[in-house]
N, C-alpha and C positions, 0 to 999 in steps of 0.2 A: 973215075972220076964224079962225083958227086954232087948233085947239082939242087942248090935248096932247092925249095917248093914253094910258084910263087903266088901260087892260093895261100900258103900261110900269111907270105908276105902281104900282100892284097888284103887279106881277111884284119889284117894286124893292122895296115892304115885306114882299111875303110872306118874300123871302129874308132878308133884313135879321133878322126875327124867326126864323125859325129858327138864322141862325147866331148871337143870344144864346141861344137856351136851348140851343143845342149847347155854349157856352161854360159856362153855368150847370150843366148836366148836370154839365162836367166839375169844375169848381167839388164841385160836390155830393157829386163820386166818391171829390175829394183829400181834402175834410173828413170822410167817415168811415173813410179809408185812417185817417187821422192821428187820428179819432177810438178807433179799434179800437187801433191803435200807441198811442196811451195809455193806452186800457186796461188794453192787454198787461204793457207798463211799470208799472205803478201794481200790478197786482193780483200782478208777479214782485218790487218794492221793499218791497211787504205782508209778501207768504212770505218774501222773505229777512230782512225784519226780526224776524217771527214764529220762524223758525228760529232767531236768534240768540239773543232773548227767552228760548226753552224751552233751546237750551243753556248761557244766562247762569243759567238759573235751575237745573239742572240742574247746574251746578259750584258752588253757591250751597248747596245739600243736602248733594252730595256729600263738598265740605270745609270745611264746618259750625265740626266740632271742629279743624282747619286756621288759619280762623282768627279763634278762639277765645280756644286754648288756647295761649301762647310757651313753653316750657319751659326754664331752662337746660339749659346741657350740661355742665357742669360745676358737681359741688361741692365750695362752699368754707369752709373749715374758721372759725366765729367768731371767734378768736382775731387771725384774718389779716385783720377790719377790722373788730378794735376791740373786743371783746366776749369777751377773754379768761376771765373768769369764768361766760362759755356751758357749759352742755355740753350733746355728741351725745347722744341717744339715740335708737331705735331701738324703731316704737313699731308692733303688729300688729295691722289691720283685722278686722274680724268678715267681710270675705269672703275672709283671709289672705292682702294685702298690703303690703308692707313699709315703715313712713314710717322718714323722716328728721327729727326735730326738735331745735330747740334750746332750752335748758331755764336760767330763772335764777330762782337761790330769793328769795322777798321777804322783803324784811323785816317782822321781827314785826308784829300787828297787821296789814298790808299785805295786797291781795286780789293773785290770779294771775291774768293776764290771758291768754286761749286767744284766740293772735290767728291773723289768715285771708290769708293775702296775694291779689293781685290776677293778673291772668293771665300777666303780662309776667315774668321772671325770677327768682331766688329770696332765702330768705333775705337775704342775702348785701347786698339794693340796700337793705330795710329798717333796714340798721344801724343807723343813725343816728336815729331814734326806741324801737327795743332799748337805744341806750344812754340816752333821755331816759328810758324808763320806770324802767332801773336803778336811774340817776340819782335819781329820787324815791325808790327804794326800790320799788317795786310789780314781782315776779314775770312769770316769762315765760312760755309756751308755748306754742312759734310749729312749726307742721308744716309739712312740704314736700311737698305734695301727690304720688297719685300718679303717674307719670311724666315727674317730676322729679327732677333730683340730685340722688340720693341714696335714691331711694324707686322701690319697683316698678311695674308696671301701666299701664295710660295712663288718661290724663284723659277724666271726663264729667261730669253732674251728675248721674248716682243712685254714681260713685262719689268722689265731692267731699264730696257729703252724706254718706257712709261715709267716709272720709277725719276728716270734722269729727266724726261719733260714735264714730269710736276714739279721738281725742284726747280727748273730753267724758269716756271712761267710766274714761279713764287720770288724767286730771284729780291724778295724785300722793297722792291722801288729801285732798285739801284740802274742802272741807264749801261746797256749792250756792252760800252765803251769800258768800263769799270770791271766788269766779271771776265777771271780767267776760270777756266772748263780745268781740271788735272785729273788725271786718273790712274792709278795703280792695276798693273796687271792686266785682271777681268777689266777692272772699272775703265782700262783705255778704250773697251772698245766702246762703253758710254759713250766717252769725254768725244771720240772722234763723230758718234752716231750725230751729237747733239751739237760738235761746232760743224758737222754739214747740216743742219740746218738752219740752224741760226749763226750771229755773226760775234762770238766774243771777242773781245779786246788780245788775247790769247789763249792758246791752246798745251798746254804740257804731261807729257808721258811717260810714265815712269817703270818702264821694262816692257812696253808692248808686243805686242804679237800684229803679222797681218791678219793674221784669223785664228781662232780657237780651233779652228780647223783644220790650219797648218800643225800648229798645239799638237793635236789629237795625232797627226799619222805622222809625225816625228817620235813621236813615244809607241803609241798602236799601230806601227808599219806594216804587219803581218796582216792587217783588215784592211777594209777600206771606207776606211771611215769617214771619210769627204765626204760620200755619195750617202750616210745614212744619219748622220750627225743634223739634228733638230733648230740648235741654238750652235751657230757657227760663229756668231760675234764677226761679219767681216768687213772690216776695217780697210782692207785694201780694195776697196771696194766706193768707200766710201770718201775715202782722204782726199782724192782731187777733186771733192767742192768745197773741203774746208780751206778761205780764204786768209785766215786771221795765223799774225806769226806763230812756228810750230817748236817747239822744243824737244826733244827722246832723249830718255836720261837712260842710259843701261849698262849692264856690267859684263862683262867681257869672259869670265866667269857661269853664267846666268845657269843654271843643270834644271830651271822650271821651264824658261822659254827660253833658247837660246838666240844669240846675238843675233844671228842673220834673217831671224822674224820681224824685225826693231828694222835693219836695215834696211830688208827688204820694203815695209813701208816710208823709212824715209824718203825709199828713192824714187817713191811715188808721188810724193807730197810737193806742191809749190812750194815757192818762195814767199818770202822769207821762213826759215828755218835755220836751225844750229841744232847739233848731235851732243852730246857729251857721253865720250864711249870712259865708263870707272873700270881703268887695268886693276883686272886680282876679282873686281866686285863680284857680287852673285846679283843673287833676286832681289827688285825691290835697291837697286843701288841708288836711287834718291836719296833717301837715307845719307848718304856718304857726300856728298854735295851740295845740301842745302843754301850752305852762302852763296856760291853761284847760281844755283836755281833762281834764290829772292831776288839778286839782280840784277839775270836777268831778266822777269818779273817788271821790276820799277824800268826798264828801258822800257820794255814792247808795251805796258801801257802809258809809255809817257810819250810815243810817237804820234 
């Protein structure tokens, strides 16, 4: 009987195991190299993302006011936009800036509307509503902010609030009981700040916000903008000091200032107050409800 040699079998077995071990060792080395490369790539990507994030954050901080204020470049005469009865005035603020303003005298017994427009363009873009106010007999004193066409200086929250104080102090001899403060969009923050410090007959806000910081946080949700903003316009912190009747007009489809921010502000305000929701309306929805707003002003100023 022939018996196979054990040494030959064992030798083959040992050789096979050695070859497998070498292959496994090689694979393990490749996996380690790949893992190290993947970690290096991941760290590099995270570093690049962090750098881009920091650059974007710095750009937002440095360029905040360029993103917030869009001044008109050329002054427009009121007569050229259908307001032949409007007079051009120049007012001086407490800090020495010279502001352009348009003035239309009210009819007997009618109020004077102190108007503060939004961040884009100038007074000429509001000519249609100014015409409607004048046709109803209401007076108008509308200021062109510092840094906008016809006015000196550069815009900022502190500056715009000083502009508001300057125009409020002017008032052309009208008593507080005949003054209606009206602010649209950005200008709503100026109007609220003035109403919190003075006692107008009424306060009307078109497409207002709780704060510009809240508007920015909704738009730039990925950045800590609330902590960085210099011009936050905190109407939510000022509205509780307003005792005048309040009217808010806001469109349900406002894609510039979400209506929920106006509702937040409204909830913080004291009575008497009213809210006109313009279904399907976009930004600056007051233009769609001017007769209703003028009727409200008449009621508020005759109380």
